[in-house]
C-alpha positions in Angstrom: -71.4 -8.7 58.0 -70.1 -11.2 55.5 -66.4 -11.0 54.8 -65.2 -9.8 51.4 -63.0 -12.1 49.6 -60.3 -10.2 47.6 -58.6 -11.7 44.4 -54.9 -12.2 45.0 -52.2 -12.5 42.4 -52.7 -16.2 42.1 -56.5 -16.5 42.5 -58.5 -18.4 40.0 -61.4 -17.8 37.8 -64.1 -15.5 39.2 -67.0 -16.7 37.2 -67.7 -19.6 34.8 -71.2 -19.7 33.4 -72.5 -21.9 30.6 -76.0 -22.4 31.9 -75.7 -26.1 32.1 -78.6 -27.9 33.9 -80.9 -24.8 33.8 -84.5 -24.9 33.1 -85.7 -23.3 29.8 -87.7 -20.1 30.3 -87.0 -17.3 32.6 -83.4 -17.0 34.0 -85.1 -15.8 37.3 -83.1 -16.9 40.3 -81.6 -20.0 38.6 -78.0 -20.8 39.3 -77.6 -18.0 41.8 -78.7 -15.2 39.3 -80.7 -12.4 40.9 -83.1 -10.3 38.9 -84.7 -6.9 39.2 -88.3 -6.0 38.9 -89.8 -5.6 35.4 -90.7 -7.8 32.6 -89.6 -9.6 30.5 -86.9 -11.7 32.0 -83.8 -13.0 30.2 -84.6 -16.4 28.8 -82.7 -19.6 28.9 -82.8 -21.8 25.8 -81.2 -24.9 24.2 -82.6 -25.2 20.8 -79.7 -23.7 18.9 -76.5 -23.7 21.0 -73.7 -21.2 20.5 -70.6 -23.1 19.5 -67.2 -21.4 18.7 -64.4 -23.9 17.7 -61.8 -24.3 20.5 -63.9 -22.5 23.2 -66.1 -24.6 25.6 -69.7 -23.7 25.6 -72.8 -25.4 27.1 -75.8 -26.8 25.5 -77.9 -24.1 26.9 -77.5 -20.4 26.7 -79.5 -17.0 27.4 -81.5 -15.0 25.0 -81.8 -11.1 25.4 -84.3 -8.9 23.7 -85.0 -5.3 22.9 -87.1 -4.6 25.8 -87.1 -2.6 29.1 -87.1 -5.8 31.2 -85.1 -7.4 34.1 -81.5 -6.7 34.5 -80.2 -10.1 36.1 -76.8 -10.4 37.7 -74.6 -13.2 39.0 -72.0 -12.6 41.8 -68.5 -13.8 41.4 -67.1 -16.8 43.3 -64.3 -14.5 44.2 -64.5 -10.6 44.3 -61.9 -8.8 42.2 -60.1 -5.9 44.0 -59.5 -2.8 41.9 -57.8 -0.7 44.7 -54.4 -1.5 43.1 -53.1 -2.3 39.7 -55.2 -5.2 38.3 -56.1 -6.7 35.1 -59.4 -8.4 34.4 -60.3 -10.6 31.5 -63.7 -11.5 30.3 -64.7 -13.9 27.5 -68.0 -15.1 26.1 -69.6 -16.1 22.9 -72.5 -14.0 21.4 -74.8 -14.2 18.4 -76.8 -11.1 17.5 -80.0 -10.9 15.5 -80.8 -7.2 15.8 -79.5 -4.1 17.2 -79.8 -0.3 17.3 -77.3 1.6 15.1 -74.0 2.2 16.9 -74.1 6.0 16.2 -77.5 6.3 18.0 -76.0 5.7 21.4 -77.3 2.2 22.1 -77.3 1.2 25.9 -74.7 -1.3 27.2 -75.6 -5.1 27.1 -73.2 -6.5 29.7 -71.3 -4.9 32.6 -68.9 -5.9 35.3 -69.8 -3.9 38.5 -69.7 -3.5 42.1 -72.8 -4.8 44.2 -71.1 -3.8 47.5 -70.5 0.0 46.8 -73.2 2.3 47.9 -73.2 3.9 44.5 -76.0 3.5 41.9 -75.1 1.8 38.7 -71.4 1.2 39.8 -70.5 -0.4 36.5 -66.9 0.6 35.4 -66.6 -2.0 32.5 -69.4 -2.1 29.9 -69.9 -4.1 26.6 -72.0 -2.8 23.7 -73.7 -4.1 20.6 -74.6 -1.9 17.7 -75.8 -2.2 14.1 -73.3 -1.0 11.5 -74.8 2.4 10.4 -73.8 1.7 6.7 -75.0 -1.8 6.5 -78.2 -3.4 8.1 -76.8 -6.8 8.0 -73.5 -6.0 9.8 -73.0 -5.4 13.5 -70.3 -3.8 15.7 -69.0 -4.5 19.2 -67.9 -2.0 21.6 -66.4 -1.4 25.1 -66.4 1.4 27.6 -64.9 2.0 30.9 -65.2 4.3 34.0 -67.7 7.2 34.0 -67.1 8.1 30.4 -69.9 7.6 27.9 -67.5 7.2 25.1 -67.6 3.8 23.4 -64.7 2.2 21.4 -66.4 0.4 18.5 -64.9 -2.3 16.2 -64.2 -1.0 12.6 -67.1 -1.4 10.2 -64.6 -2.9 7.8 -64.6 -6.1 9.9 -68.0 -6.9 8.3 -69.3 -8.7 11.3 -72.6 -10.5 10.4 -75.9 -10.9 12.3 -76.8 -14.5 13.2 -73.2 -15.6 13.5 -71.5 -16.8 16.7 -68.5 -14.7 17.7 -66.1 -15.2 20.5 -65.4 -12.0 22.4 -62.4 -11.4 24.7 -62.2 -8.2 26.7 -59.2 -7.0 28.8 -59.7 -4.2 31.5 -56.6 -2.6 33.1 -57.2 -0.7 36.3 -54.3 1.5 37.2 -54.5 3.9 40.3 -54.8 7.6 39.4 -56.7 9.7 36.9 -57.1 8.8 33.2 -55.2 5.5 33.4 -57.7 2.8 32.9 -57.7 1.0 29.6 -60.1 -1.6 27.9 -59.4 -3.7 24.8 -61.7 -5.9 23.0 -60.9 -8.8 20.5 -63.3 -10.7 18.1 -62.4 -14.3 17.5 -58.8 -14.1 18.9 -56.3 -16.9 18.9 -56.6 -18.4 22.3 -53.3 -20.2 22.3 -51.5 -17.2 24.0 -52.5 -13.9 25.5 -53.5 -11.4 22.9 -51.4 -8.4 22.3 -53.1 -5.0 23.0 -51.8 -3.8 19.7 -54.0 -6.3 17.9 -57.2 -5.4 19.7 -60.2 -4.8 17.3 -61.7 -2.0 19.6 -60.5 -0.2 22.7 -61.3 2.7 25.2 -58.1 4.2 26.6 -57.5 6.8 29.4 -60.7 6.4 31.5 -61.1 6.9 35.2 -62.9 4.5 37.5 -64.7 7.3 39.4 -66.9 6.6 42.6 -67.4 2.9 41.6 -65.9 1.3 44.8 -62.9 -0.9 45.0 -64.4 -4.2 43.8 -65.7 -6.0 40.9 -68.3 -8.4 42.3 -70.8 -9.5 39.6 -71.7 -9.8 35.9 -74.8 -8.0 34.9 -77.1 -8.5 31.9 -79.0 -5.4 30.9 -82.3 -5.0 29.1 -82.9 -1.2 28.9 -85.6 -0.4 26.3 -87.1 -1.5 23.0 -84.8 0.8 21.1 -81.5 0.7 23.1 -81.1 -3.1 23.8 -80.1 -5.6 21.2 -81.7 -9.0 20.3 -79.4 -11.9 20.6 -77.9 -14.8 22.7 -75.0 -15.3 25.0 -73.1 -18.3 26.5 -69.9 -19.4 28.2 -69.1 -16.5 30.3 -65.6 -16.4 31.9 -64.2 -13.8 34.2 -60.8 -13.7 35.9 -58.5 -11.2 37.3 -54.8 -10.8 38.4 -52.1 -8.3 39.5 -50.7 -8.6 35.9 -52.3 -9.5 32.6 -50.3 -12.6 32.3 -51.8 -13.9 35.6 -55.3 -12.7 34.7 -55.0 -14.6 31.3 -53.8 -17.8 33.0 -56.6 -17.7 35.4 -59.2 -17.0 32.6 -57.9 -20.3 30.7 -60.3 -19.5 27.8 -58.9 -22.3 25.7 -60.0 -24.8 28.4 -58.4 -28.3 28.3 -55.8 -29.1 25.5 -56.6 -32.6 24.1 -53.7 -34.9 23.6 -54.5 -35.3 20.0 -53.7 -33.3 16.8 -56.4 -33.7 14.2 -54.6 -33.7 10.8 -57.6 -34.3 8.4 -61.4 -34.6 8.5 -63.3 -35.3 5.4 -66.8 -36.5 4.2 -67.8 -38.3 1.1 -71.3 -39.1 -0.1 -72.6 -42.0 -2.4 -76.1 -40.9 -2.4 -77.3 -43.4 0.2 -74.8 -42.8 3.0 -72.0 -40.4 4.0 -68.7 -41.7 5.1 -66.7 -39.6 7.5 -62.9 -40.2 7.7 -60.4 -38.5 9.9 -56.7 -38.9 10.8 -54.8 -37.7 13.9 -51.3 -37.8 15.5 -50.0 -37.8 19.0 -53.2 -39.5 20.3 -52.5 -40.1 23.9 -55.3 -40.2 26.5 -58.3 -39.7 24.1 -61.4 -41.8 25.1 -63.6 -41.6 22.1 -64.8 -39.4 19.1 -68.4 -38.4 19.1 -69.8 -37.7 15.7 -72.3 -34.8 15.5 -74.5 -33.7 12.6 -76.5 -30.6 11.8 -78.7 -29.6 8.8 -78.1 -25.9 9.3 -74.4 -25.8 10.5 -75.5 -24.5 13.9 -77.5 -27.0 15.8 -75.8 -30.4 16.1 -76.9 -33.8 17.4 -74.8 -36.8 18.2 -75.3 -39.6 15.8 -72.5 -42.0 16.9 -69.4 -42.6 18.8 -66.1 -44.2 17.8 -63.7 -45.5 20.5 -60.1 -44.2 20.4 -57.7 -47.0 19.9 -54.5 -45.3 18.8 -55.3 -45.8 15.1 -54.0 -43.2 12.6 -57.2 -43.2 10.8 -60.8 -43.6 11.8 -64.1 -43.7 9.9 -67.8 -43.5 10.5 -70.7 -44.1 8.2 -74.0 -42.1 8.4 -76.6 -44.2 6.7 -79.3 -41.6 6.7 -80.0 -39.7 3.4 -80.4 -36.0 3.3 -82.2 -33.5 1.1 -79.5 -30.8 0.7 -76.5 -29.9 3.0 -75.3 -31.9 6.0 -72.7 -30.6 8.4 -70.5 -32.8 10.6 -68.0 -32.2 13.4 -66.1 -34.3 15.9 -66.4 -34.0 19.6 -63.0 -35.2 20.8 -63.4 -36.4 24.5 -60.4 -37.3 26.7 -60.3 -39.8 29.6 -61.0 -37.1 32.0 -64.2 -36.1 30.1 -62.8 -32.9 28.8 -63.4 -32.2 25.2 -62.9 -30.0 22.1 -64.7 -29.7 18.8 -63.0 -30.3 15.4 -63.7 -27.9 12.5 -66.9 -28.5 10.6 -67.1 -30.2 7.3 -70.2 -30.0 4.9 -71.5 -32.1 2.1 -74.2 -31.8 -0.3 -76.2 -35.0 -1.1 -76.0 -36.5 -4.5 -79.6 -37.2 -4.1 -80.6 -33.7 -5.3 -84.0 -32.5 -4.6 -85.1 -33.2 -8.1 -88.5 -34.3 -6.9 -91.3 -32.1 -5.2 -93.7 -33.2 -2.6 -97.0 -31.7 -1.8 -98.5 -31.1 0.6 -95.6 -31.0 3.1 -96.4 -31.6 5.9 -99.0 -34.2 4.8 -102.0 -35.7 6.5 -103.4 -38.2 3.9 -102.4 -38.3 0.2 -98.9 -37.2 -0.9 -98.3 -36.1 -4.4 -94.8 -36.7 -5.8 -93.7 -35.0 -9.0 -90.6 -36.7 -10.4 -88.7 -37.4 -13.6 -90.4 -39.5 -16.2 -90.2 -43.2 -15.2 -88.1 -45.0 -17.9 -87.2 -48.3 -16.3 -88.4 -50.0 -13.3 -89.8 -47.0 -11.3 -90.4 -47.0 -7.6 -91.3 -44.6 -4.8 -90.2 -45.9 -1.3 -91.1 -44.5 2.1 -88.4 -44.8 4.6 -88.7 -44.0 8.3 -86.4 -41.6 10.1 -84.3 -44.6 11.5 -83.8 -46.1 8.1 -86.6 -48.8 7.9 -88.4 -49.4 4.6 -92.1 -48.6 5.4 -93.6 -48.7 1.9 -92.6 -49.5 -1.8 -94.9 -48.4 -4.7 -94.2 -49.6 -8.2 -94.7 -46.8 -10.8 -96.3 -47.0 -14.1 -94.1 -46.4 -17.2 -93.8 -42.8 -18.4 -95.4 -41.6 -15.1 -94.3 -38.0 -13.9 -96.7 -37.7 -11.0 -97.4 -40.4 -8.4 -99.3 -40.6 -5.3 -98.8 -42.3 -1.9 -101.5 -42.8 0.8 -99.9 -41.9 4.2 -103.2 -41.6 6.1 -102.3 -44.7 8.2 -98.7 -43.5 9.0 -97.8 -42.4 12.6 -96.8 -38.8 12.9 -93.2 -38.0 12.3 -90.4 -37.5 9.7 -90.2 -39.9 6.6 -87.8 -39.9 3.5 -89.4 -40.3 0.2 -87.0 -41.9 -2.4 -87.8 -42.0 -6.1 -85.8 -44.6 -8.2 -85.9 -45.3 -11.8 -83.0 -47.0 -13.6 -79.8 -45.3 -12.4 -81.8 -42.2 -11.3 -82.3 -41.8 -7.4 -83.7 -38.7 -5.7 -84.9 -38.1 -2.3 -86.8 -35.6 -0.1 -88.1 -35.5 3.4 -91.8 -35.2 4.5 -93.4 -34.5 7.7 -96.4 -36.6 8.5 -99.0 -34.9 10.7 
């Protein structure tokens, strides 16, 4: 029989999971995850990563759904003993798209449990997601411990929104005896220091870990039914324990690496044709480079350039691509060891307002452009996604509608730019 490894006072993190290197689709048995029978499986994706500032996530994550499907679990690197006074911390990021109302007894979504104990459903710590009964756009997070079905929910006054990424930190105190176990939950806490229990956003106090064995050995993701399970996404699970809360928090290390740089400003300015990013920092010592990332929705970011760190007080980067509406930017600050953190996000609305309309979009052959009346030297230009001028059409005076034949263009994204005198507007079209 395999030996059971018990977590000591100075043991390290028991689980780190950000799904890096996984294959999109069924979680299945990837990365040592083990699934039960049933369908559907939890899904791995990477199209819209979950990012919370100051907390390290991967580019991949998992999606859960309101189905009676599989319940995959992943065993810890090191089992956590609960036979004596122990504190366990768990952290992760979550984004919820739908959930059953919290007052209708939704089932738990995550659990820490014992795969060794000969007890069915030995899951002493459980995490819940519910919809705010008074507002369908708001959600609540909850926690429960032991054999009790009572859930401690976050207050509805927090106004937690669907489709928003939140950082969750849960603390579980296991104390020998009856009615001693406590659980605390924080939403978006400051990770610089261990959070005080008095600041918890939800709690479940005075429970008993009954007949659940003496170990925590795995993290379980639970899909129970079309009504009880939420729809949403998870990433960046961390689990650690210790004989004291301070040791458990140190082992969890949720803030990750601390970069030797303090970002003092980060701004974006737009002249209609390009966006200039300027940032300043202090105490830069050991930073390798700054990766500039861009998004059109504030959630999915793509790297568009890199600036080498040279101990300058101010840096700049110019994004030469035009945009329709809002653009979002952030800095990925990478140190010489490869560790990184993200800056806060800045957004900017292009001066090239969408004061023209394109039809049809997507287009196969002829594109019709409605635009302001041509007064002086009117042109419509077609620019490729990488900034190359593909076509320039001179417009007739007083024209308000112009056409461009795109039948010979390759499929992809193009920028349509209207110019007349000092006026200039742009929109993006997809060529099928």
